[in-house]
C-alpha positions as a LaTeX table, in Angstrom:
\begin{tabular}{lrrr}
\hline
Residue & $x$ (\AA) & $y$ (\AA) & $z$ (\AA) \\
\hline
Met1 & $-92.27$ & 49.20 & $-117.09$ \\
Tyr2 & $-90.83$ & 45.98 & $-118.53$ \\
Leu3 & $-92.54$ & 42.60 & $-118.30$ \\
Ile4 & $-90.30$ & 39.56 & $-117.84$ \\
Ile5 & $-91.68$ & 36.18 & $-118.87$ \\
Thr6 & $-89.81$ & 33.08 & $-117.72$ \\
Arg7 & $-90.28$ & 29.36 & $-117.25$ \\
Ala8 & $-87.28$ & 29.10 & $-114.87$ \\
Phe9 & $-87.15$ & 31.16 & $-111.68$ \\
Pro10 & $-86.18$ & 30.73 & $-108.02$ \\
Pro11 & $-86.78$ & 29.29 & $-105.51$ \\
Glu12 & $-86.21$ & 26.49 & $-108.03$ \\
Leu13 & $-82.45$ & 25.89 & $-108.41$ \\
Gly14 & $-80.43$ & 25.93 & $-111.63$ \\
Gly15 & $-78.34$ & 28.05 & $-113.98$ \\
Met16 & $-81.33$ & 29.46 & $-115.89$ \\
Gln17 & $-83.11$ & 30.24 & $-112.64$ \\
Ser18 & $-80.05$ & 32.14 & $-111.38$ \\
Leu19 & $-79.75$ & 34.02 & $-114.67$ \\
Met20 & $-83.38$ & 35.14 & $-114.71$ \\
Trp21 & $-83.26$ & 36.10 & $-111.02$ \\
Gly22 & $-80.08$ & 38.14 & $-111.51$ \\
Leu23 & $-81.47$ & 39.89 & $-114.59$ \\
Ser24 & $-84.79$ & 40.69 & $-112.89$ \\
Asn25 & $-83.14$ & 41.87 & $-109.69$ \\
Glu26 & $-80.66$ & 44.17 & $-111.45$ \\
Leu27 & $-83.21$ & 45.56 & $-113.93$ \\
Ser28 & $-85.50$ & 46.42 & $-111.00$ \\
Lys29 & $-82.84$ & 48.90 & $-109.81$ \\
Asn30 & $-83.24$ & 50.84 & $-113.06$ \\
Phe31 & $-86.78$ & 50.16 & $-114.31$ \\
Met32 & $-90.18$ & 49.17 & $-113.02$ \\
Ile33 & $-90.57$ & 45.45 & $-113.77$ \\
Lys34 & $-93.10$ & 42.67 & $-113.33$ \\
Val35 & $-92.13$ & 39.00 & $-113.61$ \\
Phe36 & $-94.46$ & 36.26 & $-114.86$ \\
Ala37 & $-93.02$ & 32.93 & $-113.70$ \\
Asp38 & $-94.12$ & 29.32 & $-113.37$ \\
Tyr39 & $-95.72$ & 28.22 & $-110.12$ \\
Ile40 & $-93.37$ & 26.36 & $-107.79$ \\
Glu41 & $-93.94$ & 24.98 & $-104.32$ \\
Gly42 & $-92.76$ & 27.34 & $-101.58$ \\
His43 & $-92.65$ & 30.42 & $-103.83$ \\
Lys44 & $-94.60$ & 32.71 & $-101.47$ \\
Asp45 & $-91.80$ & 33.25 & $-98.94$ \\
Phe46 & $-89.31$ & 33.87 & $-101.75$ \\
Asp47 & $-91.60$ & 36.21 & $-103.70$ \\
Gly48 & $-92.42$ & 38.20 & $-100.57$ \\
Gln49 & $-88.78$ & 39.23 & $-100.20$ \\
Ala50 & $-88.37$ & 40.43 & $-103.81$ \\
Ser51 & $-88.33$ & 44.18 & $-104.49$ \\
Phe52 & $-90.55$ & 43.76 & $-107.58$ \\
Ser53 & $-93.85$ & 42.13 & $-108.50$ \\
Ile54 & $-93.88$ & 38.39 & $-109.33$ \\
Glu55 & $-96.99$ & 36.66 & $-110.69$ \\
Arg56 & $-97.00$ & 32.87 & $-110.70$ \\
Val57 & $-98.87$ & 30.80 & $-113.27$ \\
Gly58 & $-99.69$ & 27.14 & $-112.56$ \\
Gly59 & $-101.36$ & 24.24 & $-114.37$ \\
Ile60 & $-100.13$ & 21.69 & $-116.94$ \\
Lys61 & $-97.36$ & 22.93 & $-119.23$ \\
Phe62 & $-99.35$ & 23.69 & $-122.42$ \\
Leu63 & $-102.25$ & 25.38 & $-120.61$ \\
Arg64 & $-99.77$ & 27.31 & $-118.46$ \\
Lys65 & $-98.11$ & 28.64 & $-121.62$ \\
Ile66 & $-101.48$ & 29.80 & $-123.00$ \\
Arg67 & $-102.55$ & 31.36 & $-119.69$ \\
Lys68 & $-99.25$ & 33.20 & $-119.30$ \\
Ala69 & $-99.49$ & 34.61 & $-122.84$ \\
Gln70 & $-103.05$ & 35.80 & $-122.20$ \\
Leu71 & $-102.03$ & 37.52 & $-118.96$ \\
Ile72 & $-99.12$ & 39.32 & $-120.61$ \\
Asp73 & $-101.18$ & 40.36 & $-123.64$ \\
Glu74 & $-103.72$ & 41.86 & $-121.25$ \\
Val75 & $-101.18$ & 43.70 & $-119.07$ \\
Ser76 & $-99.17$ & 44.93 & $-122.09$ \\
Lys77 & $-102.17$ & 46.98 & $-123.26$ \\
Glu78 & $-101.23$ & 49.51 & $-120.59$ \\
Lys79 & $-99.44$ & 52.58 & $-121.97$ \\
Asn80 & $-96.53$ & 52.42 & $-119.52$ \\
Ile81 & $-95.35$ & 48.99 & $-120.74$ \\
Glu82 & $-92.15$ & 49.58 & $-122.73$ \\
Gly83 & $-91.27$ & 46.01 & $-123.62$ \\
Ile84 & $-91.31$ & 42.28 & $-122.88$ \\
Ile85 & $-88.17$ & 40.27 & $-122.03$ \\
Ala86 & $-88.30$ & 36.47 & $-122.37$ \\
Asp87 & $-86.06$ & 33.65 & $-121.17$ \\
His88 & $-86.87$ & 31.39 & $-124.17$ \\
Trp89 & $-88.38$ & 31.65 & $-127.65$ \\
Lys90 & $-91.27$ & 29.40 & $-126.55$ \\
Ser91 & $-92.23$ & 31.99 & $-123.92$ \\
Leu92 & $-92.97$ & 34.48 & $-126.74$ \\
Glu93 & $-94.54$ & 32.08 & $-129.24$ \\
Leu94 & $-98.19$ & 32.69 & $-128.32$ \\
Leu95 & $-97.97$ & 36.42 & $-127.55$ \\
Lys96 & $-100.08$ & 38.78 & $-129.65$ \\
Ser97 & $-98.81$ & 42.01 & $-128.00$ \\
Asn98 & $-97.22$ & 44.60 & $-130.32$ \\
Lys99 & $-94.83$ & 45.85 & $-127.60$ \\
Lys100 & $-91.08$ & 45.55 & $-128.21$ \\
Lys101 & $-89.84$ & 42.06 & $-127.42$ \\
Tyr102 & $-86.38$ & 40.86 & $-126.35$ \\
Cys103 & $-85.47$ & 37.16 & $-126.24$ \\
Leu104 & $-82.53$ & 35.48 & $-124.52$ \\
Ile105 & $-80.96$ & 32.49 & $-126.29$ \\
His106 & $-78.66$ & 29.95 & $-124.65$ \\
Gly107 & $-77.61$ & 27.40 & $-127.30$ \\
Lys108 & $-79.27$ & 24.05 & $-126.72$ \\
Glu109 & $-82.85$ & 25.26 & $-127.26$ \\
Ile110 & $-82.16$ & 26.65 & $-130.76$ \\
Asn111 & $-79.88$ & 23.84 & $-131.97$ \\
His112 & $-82.31$ & 22.19 & $-134.39$ \\
Pro113 & $-81.82$ & 21.36 & $-138.11$ \\
Lys114 & $-82.41$ & 24.21 & $-140.53$ \\
Gly115 & $-85.67$ & 23.86 & $-142.43$ \\
Gly116 & $-87.24$ & 21.56 & $-139.83$ \\
Arg117 & $-90.52$ & 22.23 & $-138.02$ \\
Leu118 & $-88.84$ & 23.39 & $-134.80$ \\
Asn119 & $-86.40$ & 25.58 & $-136.72$ \\
Asn120 & $-89.30$ & 27.29 & $-138.50$ \\
Arg121 & $-91.05$ & 27.97 & $-135.20$ \\
Ile122 & $-87.83$ & 29.41 & $-133.73$ \\
Leu123 & $-87.24$ & 31.74 & $-136.69$ \\
Lys124 & $-90.84$ & 32.93 & $-136.67$ \\
Val125 & $-90.29$ & 34.18 & $-133.11$ \\
Leu126 & $-86.65$ & 35.35 & $-133.17$ \\
Asn127 & $-86.81$ & 37.22 & $-136.47$ \\
Asn128 & $-89.74$ & 39.25 & $-135.16$ \\
Val129 & $-88.26$ & 40.55 & $-131.90$ \\
Glu130 & $-86.40$ & 43.81 & $-131.24$ \\
Lys131 & $-83.22$ & 42.08 & $-130.06$ \\
Val132 & $-81.98$ & 38.52 & $-129.60$ \\
Val133 & $-79.60$ & 38.31 & $-126.62$ \\
Ala134 & $-77.06$ & 35.48 & $-127.12$ \\
Asn135 & $-75.17$ & 34.27 & $-124.05$ \\
Ser136 & $-71.89$ & 33.79 & $-125.98$ \\
Ile137 & $-70.20$ & 34.28 & $-129.34$ \\
Phe138 & $-70.73$ & 30.55 & $-129.95$ \\
Thr139 & $-74.50$ & 30.90 & $-129.43$ \\
Lys140 & $-74.60$ & 33.97 & $-131.69$ \\
Asn141 & $-72.85$ & 32.05 & $-134.48$ \\
Leu142 & $-75.20$ & 29.10 & $-133.98$ \\
Ala143 & $-78.21$ & 31.43 & $-134.27$ \\
Ile144 & $-76.86$ & 32.91 & $-137.52$ \\
Glu145 & $-76.29$ & 29.36 & $-138.90$ \\
Ile146 & $-79.91$ & 28.36 & $-138.25$ \\
Gly147 & $-81.24$ & 31.52 & $-139.95$ \\
Val148 & $-81.65$ & 34.23 & $-137.31$ \\
Asn149 & $-81.11$ & 37.76 & $-138.66$ \\
Glu150 & $-77.56$ & 38.69 & $-137.58$ \\
Glu151 & $-78.47$ & 42.38 & $-137.18$ \\
Lys152 & $-80.89$ & 41.49 & $-134.39$ \\
Ile153 & $-78.32$ & 39.58 & $-132.29$ \\
Val154 & $-76.29$ & 41.04 & $-129.45$ \\
Val155 & $-73.94$ & 39.02 & $-127.21$ \\
Ile156 & $-74.36$ & 39.56 & $-123.47$ \\
Asn157 & $-72.75$ & 36.99 & $-121.20$ \\
Pro158 & $-74.70$ & 35.79 & $-118.14$ \\
Gly159 & $-73.93$ & 37.76 & $-115.00$ \\
Thr160 & $-72.88$ & 36.58 & $-111.59$ \\
Phe161 & $-73.05$ & 38.08 & $-108.11$ \\
Pro162 & $-69.84$ & 38.51 & $-106.09$ \\
Ile163 & $-69.33$ & 35.43 & $-103.94$ \\
Lys164 & $-70.01$ & 35.08 & $-100.27$ \\
Glu165 & $-67.00$ & 33.60 & $-98.53$ \\
Pro166 & $-67.76$ & 30.09 & $-97.19$ \\
Asn167 & $-67.98$ & 29.89 & $-93.41$ \\
Lys168 & $-65.01$ & 28.65 & $-91.43$ \\
Thr169 & $-66.80$ & 25.52 & $-90.18$ \\
Ser170 & $-67.56$ & 24.30 & $-93.72$ \\
Leu171 & $-64.01$ & 24.99 & $-94.88$ \\
Glu172 & $-62.59$ & 23.03 & $-91.94$ \\
Lys173 & $-65.01$ & 20.17 & $-92.66$ \\
Val174 & $-63.83$ & 20.01 & $-96.29$ \\
Glu175 & $-60.17$ & 20.14 & $-95.28$ \\
Ser176 & $-60.63$ & 17.25 & $-92.84$ \\
Leu177 & $-62.52$ & 15.33 & $-95.54$ \\
Leu178 & $-59.86$ & 15.80 & $-98.22$ \\
Lys179 & $-56.83$ & 15.67 & $-95.89$ \\
Ile180 & $-53.70$ & 14.90 & $-97.94$ \\
Lys181 & $-55.55$ & 14.52 & $-101.25$ \\
Ser182 & $-53.90$ & 16.63 & $-103.96$ \\
Pro183 & $-54.23$ & 17.80 & $-106.68$ \\
Arg184 & $-57.97$ & 18.43 & $-106.29$ \\
Leu185 & $-60.20$ & 18.50 & $-109.36$ \\
Ile186 & $-63.90$ & 19.36 & $-109.24$ \\
Thr187 & $-67.01$ & 19.44 & $-111.45$ \\
Val188 & $-70.30$ & 21.03 & $-110.38$ \\
Ser189 & $-72.98$ & 20.14 & $-112.92$ \\
Arg190 & $-75.73$ & 17.77 & $-113.93$ \\
Phe191 & $-74.58$ & 14.26 & $-114.81$ \\
Asp192 & $-75.31$ & 14.12 & $-118.53$ \\
Lys193 & $-73.36$ & 13.14 & $-121.65$ \\
Arg194 & $-72.65$ & 16.73 & $-122.66$ \\
Lys195 & $-70.73$ & 17.49 & $-119.43$ \\
Asn196 & $-68.23$ & 14.69 & $-120.23$ \\
His197 & $-67.55$ & 13.27 & $-116.73$ \\
Glu198 & $-66.76$ & 9.94 & $-118.38$ \\
Lys199 & $-63.64$ & 11.11 & $-120.21$ \\
Val200 & $-62.43$ & 13.10 & $-117.18$ \\
Ile201 & $-62.60$ & 9.91 & $-115.09$ \\
Met202 & $-60.68$ & 8.00 & $-117.77$ \\
Ala203 & $-58.01$ & 10.73 & $-117.67$ \\
Ile204 & $-57.88$ & 10.44 & $-113.85$ \\
Arg205 & $-56.97$ & 6.76 & $-114.23$ \\
Asn206 & $-53.78$ & 7.78 & $-116.07$ \\
Leu207 & $-53.04$ & 10.83 & $-113.89$ \\
Lys208 & $-53.26$ & 8.58 & $-110.81$ \\
Gln209 & $-49.99$ & 6.92 & $-111.91$ \\
Ile210 & $-48.16$ & 10.26 & $-111.56$ \\
Tyr211 & $-50.25$ & 11.78 & $-108.75$ \\
Pro212 & $-51.35$ & 8.92 & $-106.46$ \\
Asn213 & $-53.18$ & 11.32 & $-104.10$ \\
Ile214 & $-55.27$ & 12.96 & $-106.84$ \\
Val215 & $-58.98$ & 13.43 & $-106.10$ \\
Tyr216 & $-61.93$ & 14.25 & $-108.37$ \\
Ile217 & $-64.98$ & 15.79 & $-106.67$ \\
Cys218 & $-68.29$ & 15.42 & $-108.54$ \\
Ile219 & $-71.21$ & 17.54 & $-107.30$ \\
Gly220 & $-74.59$ & 17.03 & $-108.92$ \\
His221 & $-77.13$ & 14.47 & $-110.07$ \\
Gly222 & $-78.70$ & 13.43 & $-113.36$ \\
Asp223 & $-79.41$ & 10.68 & $-115.88$ \\
Glu224 & $-75.80$ & 9.53 & $-116.22$ \\
Glu225 & $-75.09$ & 9.25 & $-112.48$ \\
Glu226 & $-75.27$ & 5.44 & $-112.24$ \\
Asn227 & $-73.22$ & 4.93 & $-115.42$ \\
Ile228 & $-70.51$ & 7.25 & $-114.11$ \\
Lys229 & $-70.40$ & 5.55 & $-110.71$ \\
Lys230 & $-70.18$ & 2.16 & $-112.45$ \\
Leu231 & $-67.21$ & 3.38 & $-114.53$ \\
Val232 & $-65.43$ & 4.56 & $-111.37$ \\
Val233 & $-65.72$ & 1.05 & $-109.87$ \\
Glu234 & $-64.61$ & $-0.63$ & $-113.13$ \\
Leu235 & $-61.49$ & 1.55 & $-113.29$ \\
Asp236 & $-60.72$ & 1.00 & $-109.59$ \\
Leu237 & $-60.97$ & 4.73 & $-108.82$ \\
Ser238 & $-63.26$ & 4.63 & $-105.76$ \\
Ser239 & $-60.51$ & 6.23 & $-103.65$ \\
Gln240 & $-59.95$ & 8.99 & $-106.21$ \\
Val241 & $-63.53$ & 10.03 & $-107.08$ \\
Met242 & $-65.96$ & 11.51 & $-104.54$ \\
Phe243 & $-69.66$ & 12.10 & $-105.21$ \\
Phe244 & $-71.87$ & 14.73 & $-103.55$ \\
Lys245 & $-75.50$ & 15.69 & $-104.20$ \\
Asp246 & $-78.24$ & 17.58 & $-102.37$ \\
Ile247 & $-75.66$ & 19.46 & $-100.30$ \\
Ser248 & $-75.88$ & 23.00 & $-98.92$ \\
Asp249 & $-74.60$ & 25.94 & $-100.94$ \\
Asp250 & $-72.04$ & 26.59 & $-98.24$ \\
Leu251 & $-70.59$ & 23.07 & $-98.46$ \\
Lys252 & $-70.59$ & 23.25 & $-102.27$ \\
Asn253 & $-68.76$ & 26.60 & $-102.19$ \\
Ser254 & $-66.29$ & 25.30 & $-99.61$ \\
Leu255 & $-65.49$ & 22.30 & $-101.83$ \\
Leu256 & $-64.97$ & 24.71 & $-104.74$ \\
Ala257 & $-62.79$ & 27.04 & $-102.69$ \\
Lys258 & $-60.58$ & 24.14 & $-101.58$ \\
Ser259 & $-60.16$ & 22.72 & $-105.10$ \\
Asp260 & $-57.34$ & 23.35 & $-107.58$ \\
Ile261 & $-58.97$ & 22.95 & $-111.01$ \\
Phe262 & $-62.59$ & 23.08 & $-112.22$ \\
Val263 & $-63.02$ & 20.46 & $-114.95$ \\
Met264 & $-65.82$ & 20.46 & $-117.53$ \\
Pro265 & $-64.54$ & 19.76 & $-121.07$ \\
Ser266 & $-68.05$ & 19.80 & $-122.55$ \\
Ile267 & $-68.93$ & 18.28 & $-125.90$ \\
Ile268 & $-71.88$ & 18.53 & $-128.28$ \\
Tyr269 & $-74.11$ & 15.51 & $-127.68$ \\
Lys270 & $-76.96$ & 15.17 & $-130.20$ \\
Ser271 & $-78.55$ & 18.67 & $-130.06$ \\
Ser272 & $-77.33$ & 19.35 & $-126.50$ \\
Val273 & $-74.58$ & 21.98 & $-126.26$ \\
Glu274 & $-72.96$ & 24.17 & $-123.59$ \\
Gly275 & $-73.93$ & 27.68 & $-124.68$ \\
Phe276 & $-71.79$ & 29.45 & $-122.09$ \\
Gly277 & $-71.01$ & 27.70 & $-118.78$ \\
Ile278 & $-71.62$ & 29.94 & $-115.78$ \\
Ala279 & $-69.95$ & 27.26 & $-113.62$ \\
Tyr280 & $-66.54$ & 28.31 & $-115.04$ \\
Val281 & $-67.20$ & 31.87 & $-113.87$ \\
Glu282 & $-68.37$ & 30.77 & $-110.42$ \\
Ser283 & $-65.23$ & 28.69 & $-109.86$ \\
Ala284 & $-63.01$ & 31.57 & $-111.03$ \\
Gln285 & $-64.41$ & 33.71 & $-108.23$ \\
Tyr286 & $-62.72$ & 31.34 & $-105.79$ \\
Gly287 & $-59.43$ & 31.58 & $-107.67$ \\
Val288 & $-59.96$ & 28.19 & $-109.31$ \\
Pro289 & $-59.02$ & 27.96 & $-113.02$ \\
Ser290 & $-61.01$ & 25.81 & $-115.46$ \\
Leu291 & $-60.55$ & 23.23 & $-118.17$ \\
Gly292 & $-63.35$ & 23.71 & $-120.72$ \\
Gly293 & $-64.27$ & 22.16 & $-124.06$ \\
Lys294 & $-63.88$ & 23.85 & $-127.45$ \\
Asp295 & $-67.42$ & 22.85 & $-128.51$ \\
Gly296 & $-69.70$ & 25.48 & $-127.00$ \\
Gly297 & $-69.38$ & 28.82 & $-125.27$ \\
Ala298 & $-66.62$ & 28.02 & $-122.77$ \\
Ser299 & $-64.24$ & 30.34 & $-124.64$ \\
Asp300 & $-66.36$ & 33.32 & $-123.52$ \\
Ala301 & $-65.91$ & 32.29 & $-119.87$ \\
Ile302 & $-62.28$ & 31.05 & $-120.00$ \\
Ser303 & $-59.36$ & 33.02 & $-121.40$ \\
His304 & $-57.20$ & 30.21 & $-122.84$ \\
Asp305 & $-53.80$ & 29.82 & $-121.18$ \\
Lys306 & $-54.56$ & 32.76 & $-118.90$ \\
Thr307 & $-57.48$ & 31.76 & $-116.66$ \\
Gly308 & $-57.56$ & 28.10 & $-117.67$ \\
Leu309 & $-57.38$ & 25.94 & $-120.79$ \\
Ile310 & $-59.71$ & 25.03 & $-123.66$ \\
Cys311 & $-59.35$ & 21.53 & $-125.10$ \\
Asp312 & $-61.12$ & 19.11 & $-127.44$ \\
Gly313 & $-63.50$ & 17.30 & $-125.11$ \\
Asn314 & $-63.80$ & 14.42 & $-127.59$ \\
Asn315 & $-60.06$ & 13.74 & $-127.37$ \\
Leu316 & $-59.03$ & 11.83 & $-124.23$ \\
Asp317 & $-55.32$ & 12.47 & $-124.80$ \\
Glu318 & $-55.97$ & 16.22 & $-124.96$ \\
Ile319 & $-57.97$ & 16.19 & $-121.72$ \\
Tyr320 & $-55.17$ & 14.24 & $-120.02$ \\
Ser321 & $-52.32$ & 16.44 & $-121.33$ \\
Ser322 & $-54.24$ & 19.65 & $-120.53$ \\
Leu323 & $-54.84$ & 18.56 & $-116.94$ \\
Asn324 & $-51.26$ & 17.38 & $-116.57$ \\
Ser325 & $-49.89$ & 20.71 & $-117.86$ \\
Met326 & $-52.04$ & 22.60 & $-115.31$ \\
Ile327 & $-50.93$ & 20.33 & $-112.45$ \\
Glu328 & $-47.21$ & 20.29 & $-113.35$ \\
Asn329 & $-45.27$ & 22.84 & $-111.29$ \\
Lys330 & $-48.66$ & 23.86 & $-109.84$ \\
Lys331 & $-49.42$ & 26.05 & $-112.86$ \\
Tyr332 & $-53.04$ & 26.11 & $-111.65$ \\
Leu333 & $-51.99$ & 28.61 & $-108.95$ \\
Glu334 & $-51.00$ & 31.25 & $-111.52$ \\
Leu335 & $-54.04$ & 30.50 & $-113.70$ \\
Gly336 & $-56.30$ & 30.71 & $-110.64$ \\
Lys337 & $-54.92$ & 34.10 & $-109.64$ \\
Asn338 & $-55.60$ & 35.39 & $-113.16$ \\
Ala339 & $-59.09$ & 33.88 & $-113.14$ \\
Lys340 & $-60.01$ & 35.69 & $-109.92$ \\
Glu341 & $-59.00$ & 39.04 & $-111.47$ \\
Tyr342 & $-60.66$ & 38.30 & $-114.84$ \\
Val343 & $-64.02$ & 37.30 & $-113.36$ \\
Ser344 & $-65.05$ & 40.81 & $-112.30$ \\
Lys345 & $-66.12$ & 41.49 & $-115.93$ \\
Phe346 & $-69.02$ & 39.07 & $-115.36$ \\
His347 & $-70.40$ & 40.79 & $-112.24$ \\
Trp348 & $-74.02$ & 41.82 & $-112.67$ \\
Glu349 & $-73.26$ & 45.49 & $-112.04$ \\
Lys350 & $-71.26$ & 45.47 & $-115.32$ \\
Ile351 & $-73.43$ & 43.02 & $-117.30$ \\
Ile352 & $-76.61$ & 45.01 & $-116.61$ \\
Glu353 & $-75.08$ & 48.03 & $-118.38$ \\
Glu354 & $-75.17$ & 46.00 & $-121.61$ \\
Tyr355 & $-78.88$ & 45.32 & $-121.13$ \\
Lys356 & $-79.53$ & 49.01 & $-120.42$ \\
Lys357 & $-77.93$ & 49.90 & $-123.77$ \\
Ile358 & $-80.37$ & 47.77 & $-125.76$ \\
Leu359 & $-83.41$ & 48.74 & $-123.68$ \\
Asn360 & $-82.65$ & 52.44 & $-123.96$ \\
\hline
\end{tabular}
């Protein structure tokens, strides 16, 4: 049996939650597993449908961390426990168990100055586990830079489940909403500095001169939402930029399916970095190519000039010219076709084989 310890798990929404659910679900087809996850409102209905055991731990954050560590230390005394898999180095920090430990790393949470207090805590955990699972080559290199033992690191990209086709009603709704708007650009993400909505909107202002019917669909919410909306008004782009939040998965997927280019030229902002970018993979499943940033793990998700483009997200001219080159002669159609074929390598049924190799 393997114990999985995580701070992020459904029914809460998010990329980490999806990753830990996918990993738990697929591992349960090959091993006995038990998940220790944070308490979240409405978890009982969700947990009842899972094919494996889920134990929820509540309380304030610090006490929850202590309680979870105590529970796992107690359970791991059993002979049939083969190892412990964690979503984050902090999830392992208080464990005393001598069972084999495996820790996933994502980028942002380990990006702290070498020699600092946080860096020392990170290395104390990561250099004492069986394997460190990096979500991209970028994250692996970052881990090596901060002092993690290279021999312990293996790169396994996050997995994704094959898409469910959006229902006809939602697709028709989106088509009536967008009407003659083309080309159609889209970003599905939190509104924060790292995602770089600001520079995409500035590029739209220039692209509007060539493509007057261009539209940019922004799905999400976050700290930068009001600043981004203010910029749209200042640049007189209210007819070109559409905002959506708190929408159904089906409407979100329909908007994706009806778009031409997924745009997220991420940058490094302070210590915040895009370790991989599962959103690029999700859009590719709908035959939508991506524009990603060179700073971060986008290069693991996007094959440059084949399934999309990688650009310097700090360079406005490069964002503009990259988008223009994808729109010209509808090059996004060819890139999108390639993306849809390429994306099968990220399906969980293939990704889980990489986990089985390190666990076995």
